[in-house]
N, C-alpha and C positions, 0 to 999 in steps of 0.2 A: 624426257625425250627418248632415253633408252633404259629399259629395266631388264636385267638378266638375273634369273633366279635358279640356282641349283643345277647349272648345266653339267651334263655328264656326256662324255664322248669316249668310246672304246673302239679300237681297231683290232681286227684279226690279222696276225702276222704269220705268214707261211714261209717255210724254207725254200719251197719251189712251187711253180705253177701246178705241177702234178699233184701236189698235196691237196689243192683245192678240189680237184676232180675226185681224188680218193675219198675225201671227206664226204662228198655228196653221195658217191656210190656205196661206200662201205658203212656210212653213217657212224663213223668214228672220228674222234677229234684229232686233227693233224695241225692245229694252229696253237699259238699262244696269244694271250690277250695283252694289248698295250693300252693302258688307261691314260689317254692324252689329257683329259679334263675330268676333275673330280669335284662335283658340287660347287662350281664357281658362280659367285653372285656379285653384282655391282649395279650401280646406277650412274647415268650421265645426264645431267640436267641441261636445259636449253642454254646455249652460249658457253658451255663448260667444255674444257679439254681434259680428257682422261689419258694419262700415260700408262702404258703397260710395259713393265720391264721384267727381265728374266734371261737366263742363259739359253743357248740354242737347245731345242728339244724340250723346253719347259712347257709348251702348249700355247704359246702366243699366237702363232700363225693359224693353228686349228681354231682358236677362239674367233679370230677375225673372219675366217672362212664361214664359220657358223653365223656370225653377225650379218655377213653380206649374202647369205643364202646359198653359198657354194656347197656347204655341207649341212646336214641336218643333225641335231643333237639326239642322243639316245634317250635322254630324259631331261627334264627342266623346261622352263618357259622363257620366252623372249618377247618383249613388247617394244616396238619401235614406232614412234610417231613421225610419219613422213618418210620420204625416200632416203635410202642410204646408199651411198656410192663410195668408191675408194680406190686406192692404189695398192694392190697386193702383188702377187707374183707376176713378173713381166710376161706379157703374152696371154694372160687370162682374158678370154672373151675376144680374142683376135684370130684372124686367119692369115697364116704366113704367105699364102699365094695372092691374097687381095692387096690392093693398093692401100696407102694410108687413108685416102679419101673414102674408099669402100669400107674400110674398117671403122671409120667414124660412124657410119650408118649401122654397121653390124653391132658394134659395141654399145652404141646409143640405144639400140633396140633391146639388148640384154638388160640395160639399166632402166627400161620401162618407158622410154621416150617414143612418141609416135614419129613417123617420117616427117610430118609437118613441123613438129617441135625441133627435130634435128636440123631441118633446113633453116629454121629461124635462127639457130645458134651457130650454123656452119661457119660463117665468116669469122666470128669471134674465136671459135675453136681452132681454126687453121692459123689465124693471126697469132694466137697465144703460143702455138707450137714452134713458130719461127722455122719451120721445115722447108719453106720455099717450094721449089719445084719437086722436091722429094715426096711431097704429099701425094703425087700421082704414081710413085714407084712402088713395087711390091714390098710388103713388110719384110720379106726374107732378105732384102738388101739393106735393111736398117741396122744400125748399131744398137746396143742395149740402151744407150742414152737417148737415141731418137725414139725408140719404142716408149721409153718412160715419158718423153715429152707428149707424145700422142695420147697415151693412157691417162696421164694427169689432166690434160686439157679437156678430154671428153668427160671425165668423171666430175671435175669441178664445175663444168658448164651445164651439168644435168640438173641444176637447181636442187641439190640434195638438202635435207634437213640435218643429216649426219654424214660426216666425211671420215673415212678410215684411211690411215696412212701407215704403211709397213715399210720395211727396209728398202723396198724398190726405189724409193725416192733418192737413195744414196748413190745410185749408179749414174745419175746425171752429172754434168759439169757444174763447177762451182757457181757460175753465173746463173744457170737455169734453176739450180737448187734454191738460190736466194730469191729468184722470181717466184718460185712455187711457195716459199715460206711467206712471202708478202701476200700472196693470194690466199693462203690459209688463214693468216691473221685477219685479212679483210673479211673472209667468210665467218670467222668467229665473231668479229665486231658487229656483224649483221645478225647475230643471234644463232648461228649454226653451232652444232655440237661436233666435237672431234674426238676420235679414238686414235691415239698416236703410239705406235710401237717403234722403238729405236734402241740401238746400242750406244747412241750418243747421249750420255747422261746429262751433259750441259744443255742440250736441246730440250730434253724432258723437263729439266728444272726451269728453263726459261719459258717454255710454251704451255706447260700443263698447270691446271688448277689443283688436280688431285692425281694420285698414281696408285697402282696396285702392283704387287710383286707376285709373280707366278713361278713356282718351282715344282717340277715333277707333277704338273697338272693341278696343283693346289694353289688357291689364293692364300699366300702366306701372310701378307700384310696389306693394309690399305690406309692412306692418309695423305699428308702433305708430301709433295715430290721430294723435297730435300731429305725428309726423314726416311722415306722409302728407299731412296738411292743410297743414303748412308748405310742402311741395313743391308741392301743388296751388295754393295761393295765390300762390306764386312764378310758376307758369305763367300765372295770371290777370294778374299784374303784367306779365309779358313780353308778353302779347297786347294789353294796354291801352297799352303804351308806344309812343309815336310819335316818339321822338327819332331823330337821325341814325344813331347806333350801336345795334346790337341788344343786348338784355339777355342776359347769360349766367347760368346757374344752376349753382351748385356745391353739391350736397347730399351728396357722398361724402367728398371730401378736406377735412380740417379746416384752417381758416385760423388762423395764429398771430398774436396781438396781445398785447403786454405779457407775453411768455413763457407765454401761456395759449392753449389751443385753444378756438375758439368753433364754433358750429354753421354752418348753411347761409349761403352768401353769394350774393346776387342783385344784379345791376346791370349797368351798361354798362362798368364798370371805369374810368370817368373821374373817380372820386373814391376816394381811398385813406385808410383809417383809420390815423391816426398813433398815437394813444393813447386809452385809456379808463380812467376812474377813478370810484370811488364814495366820497363823503365824507359825514360827519355834519355837524351844525350848527356844530361847532368846527373844520371843515376838516381833520379827521383821516380818513385813508383807512381804509375799513372793509369787512368782508365780511358783517357782520350788524348789525342795528339793532333797538333796542327800539321797538315800535310807538308811533305818535303822536308821533314826533320828526321833526326836519327831516332830509331826505336830499337830497343833491345828486348828480346824474349829470352828469359832465363828460367830453366827448370832443373830440378834435382831429382834423380831416381836412385833407387837401391836395387842391386842385383840379388835375386833370391837363389841363384845358382851361378856357377862359373860360366862366363860368356867370353869366348875367344875372340870374336870379331864383331863387336857391337857398333851399331850406327844409329844416328839420331836425326830426326827430320821434323820439319814444321810446315804446315799447310795453312795458308790464309785464304779464306773464302768469303765472297760477298753475301748479301742478304738472301740471294736466291740459291746459295750453295755452290755457285760457280767459282772455280779456283781462280784467284787473282795472282797468286804466286806460291810455288812450293818447291822445296828442294830438300836434300838430306846430305849428311856428311859423305856418304858413298859417292853421290853424284858430284860432290865438290872435290873428289879425289883426295879425301882426307883419311888417313889411317889412324884409328883410335886405339888406345891402350886397352888390353883385355881387362875384364872385371872378374874379381873373385867373389864367391858367395858372401853376401853381407856388406860388400863395398858400395859406397855411394859415389856418384859423379854428378857434378854440376856443369851443364852445358849452356852456351849462350849463342843466339843468332842475332846479329846486328845488321840493321837495314837502313838504307836511305829510303824512308817511307814516303814514296811519291804517289801513293794511291789517291784516287778520286774520293772526295768527301763522302762519308756514309759509314755504316756499321759493318764490321768484319768480324767473323768468328775465327778462332784459332784451333787447329787440330795439331796434335803432336804424336810422334811415334818413336819407338825403340825397336830396332830390327837387328838381325844377325846374319852373317854370311851373305854378303851382297854379290850379285852377278848381273850381267846385262845392263840395261838402262834403268837403274833404280828398282830392280827386282831382288827379293831376298828369300832365303830358304826358311827363315823363321820370323814370325811377327810376334814379338814378345809383349809389346804394349802399344795400343793405338787408341787414343782418346779423342773423341769428336766433340767440338764446342766446349773446350776447356774454359775459354774466356771470350768476351766480346770487347773489341777495341773500337772506339768511336774516332773517326777521322774528320776533323773540321777543316774548313777552307783556309788556305794560306793567303792572307790579304795581299801579299806581294806577288802572288802567282798570276800567270796569264789565265784567261778563261778557256776552258777546254772540256771535252767530253770523252768518254771511254773509260778504261780501267785505271790508267795512271798517266802522269805527266812525263812525256818523253823529252821535255825541255828542248823544243825545236829551235833552230836558228833560221832566220829568214833573210834572203838577199834578193833585191830587185835592182836590175841594172837597166837604166833607160838608154836606148840606142837611137841615134839620129840617122835617118836614111841618107844615103849618098846624094840623092836628088835634091834634098833640102840644103845640103852643104854647098852645092853649086849655086 
């Protein structure tokens, strides 16, 4: 559906508008080059959703503008089978002085629709926006959420083969965002391809089949969304770390603990995992547990340097990599004893494990010098997918769906009307 091969895009940056004129007249260089994209390649098959993640300025929006034809690449090739539409920067393809209705025709024309095709879809487009009488008001009177409603509705009703979604979707209210997500899922189920850019990592994990990580214009990694996001979040930890030693990221070689291989290892290397165990309420080591019973996660670490303010954390994620529950000793308002070089400490997290049946992976971390809401100056050890715990259904439990059993109580009171009593 989409094939992108070795895309390159470079921008000339000038300190002032006058430098542009001086460069033309004097034929001297008054600019510096910014390489927004550097030989980026990927494919999106029919019915597939590709997630693109990366920090601000990484090149994500530039890539989407090239895909939708707003920008042209300096080098490389793009092959797209069918019409591509999307939701990029709000206001792109609209006129602020025109009414919402007039902008439907204007934007639809930009997307390649004829006037007859727009008229055939007009009723559905307007109904989906839920803008009511505002559809005849000038766009300059709209809020950003109203503009998003109009832009999304036109784009999704243009019968595209490929739909591109950027962060513009996030400006809408929660109700309309959910409505858009349902429409996107319907589009995908009908064989449409989607390119999805978002800072919401859970949305990427849930919606996407594959993902790529872009950093400084380069395609750094490509693969399953969970693996890509784990690596991306590790890079964020590395950049936020302000300790004396740098953070190292190991996302290829498996680390062996308790004769088992675990996933990605991130940290300064100043803390070493010695052991990791999972127990039930009877202190029996387990690999599965019946839901709504006590579960204990116990691990032991050794300090390879003095640590004044250590903290310990556990994250439990579902099969998609979405966090089911996570906390750490700092967020629990616990002050831990300092560690001297060579000392070991065994920590335990004990849970009422009310999670929905399924498989969950466990991540653990050791950090130092906490501040804010679970932020730390140093990330000494962070291990992803240390172990998998299988949760099976509790036969005595109610039937429910979601992440966990909130153990609801139900009350119904039948009232007799006064008329019947007479």
